[in-house]
C-alpha positions, 0 to 999 in steps of 0.5 A: 499499499505504502509503496503504491502511495509513494509512487502514485500519490494515492489516498488510502481509505479502507473500510475492512482492514483498518489498522492505523497503528500498523500502517503508520509504523510501516509508513515511518519505516519506509519514509524514515522522516526527520519529524513526526506528528504523533497522537490521535486523529486530532493531529492528522491535519498537520501536513508535509506541505507545512514542513521544509524537512521530511515529515510523516503524520502518525496521527491515529496510531495513539488512541491513548497513552498506553498505545503511544508507549507501544508505538514508540517502542515498536518505532524505535526498533528501526527508526529514530526521528529528530523531533516529535510533535506530540498531541495530547487529548485531555480525556486521556488523563481522567480515570473515568475514560477507560483504556482498552486492555487489548488492541485487537486491531493491531493484528489486522494485517489486511492479508487474511480473508474472511467470509465477511470480507468476501461478502461485505462488498456485495452487501454494500452494492445491494444496499446502494452504499457503493456504486457498480463502477466502484465495485469493479475496482475491488478486483482491479489493480489499475489506477483508481480515480475517486470523485473528488481528486485526481489521485489514485485511490486504495480502499472502498472509502478512498474510492467512493468519498476520497476519505483516507490517508494521504501519502504523508499519513495526514487525512483527507475528510472529503466525504463531509467537506464536499457534501457527499455525506451529511455531517454528524456534527451540524452546528456542533450538536453532537459535540454539545450533546457529548459535553452535556451528557459527559460521554464519548471522550467528554467524560466528566472528571474532578481529579487528574489521573496520577497513573495516566500522567505517569504514563506521559512521564514514561513517554517523555523519558523514552524520548529523552533517552533516545535524544528525540526533541519533542514539542507537546501540543494540546489540540483545539476544540472549536470556539463554540465547543470550548465555550460549551465546555466552559459552561460545564467546567465544574464537571471537568476540574481535571482539565485545569489540573492537567494544564497546571502540571504541564506548566512544569513542562514546556508545552503549547496549549491550544485548547482554546483556539479562538486565542489565535483567531481561529473560527468555527468555520475552520473546523471539521467538527467540534474537536477536529480542526482543519488545515488552516487551524493546524497551520495557525498552530504551527505559526505560533510554534515556529515563533517560539520553538528554536528547533522547529523554526527552521523546519516549518515552511512559514512563508507558505503557512502565512500565505495559506492563512491569509488566503484561506482563513475561515475555511477548513482546507488550504489548497496547495494544488489547484488540481488536487480537488474537483469539488468546492468546500461547502458549509457542511456544518451549517454554520452560515459560513460564506465560502468564496473560492480564491483564485490560485495563481 
């Protein structure tokens, strides 16, 4: 898969063989990057175009602190990057959110056929989830177009909607941004509901988990022992989601406790992204920022981090922020997308397509 991505600039989006942990390890093994972004899906919008040095996005390989330790130990068997941008989700630090004891998806290597995998595409075809012209690519190794980009596609998600990983490991969310499917978080209603109920990543908590904070210390020790520079980042909520969380701040006392403890460590706190002028219209949902949000983050980091200052392509980032502010996407290549970004969150965002020179 990765060899084909490198050769053809392919988008990889599987529906049956999801193993982000193994995929990102192999990506690092093949590319051997100087800089890695590691964390959950909330770091997946850091892209190689924003860096002058070789960069790989390992977002999604670390669903919690324990999995992050596993990932680093596996990666260090064959590659040692110079720098890691480490994204920390606040919900990793409360005991009210449990970590899994086993990671069964790590064993899904994609080369084992099951009856379900064989029959599932026929089920999708029968129920109209995939089109007949897409179905033919299941048994074809030719270059496979998708409806949004000019790029080769691997996996049924990428073929149908262009959702999937780019060759640098960052993620394409075309399915929602271009209106192929209705967003599950229109007007951030889903995120607001999670906050109000204290569920699904937004579990309430009064106390910071000392056990989980010690796991962060273990991660930092691993990096220190291997002479790997680290930049810690708290990924953002959308401004509206942040304000909703503040309405329930008494239920989330552990978050401020986390920030207080992190003050003893050098870190960047983008929990409240409005502080650097990001808007709701620049978000994919209530807790996933888009391209411009993460370029705003890199702009701030470049101003304060000596190592990354030279590695970050600040000229391109400033240009993109100026042109595409208020949007999710920044289009480096006018031929990458066939569709235009819409107001998929129903926030009243007014999108004007900029002229690209």
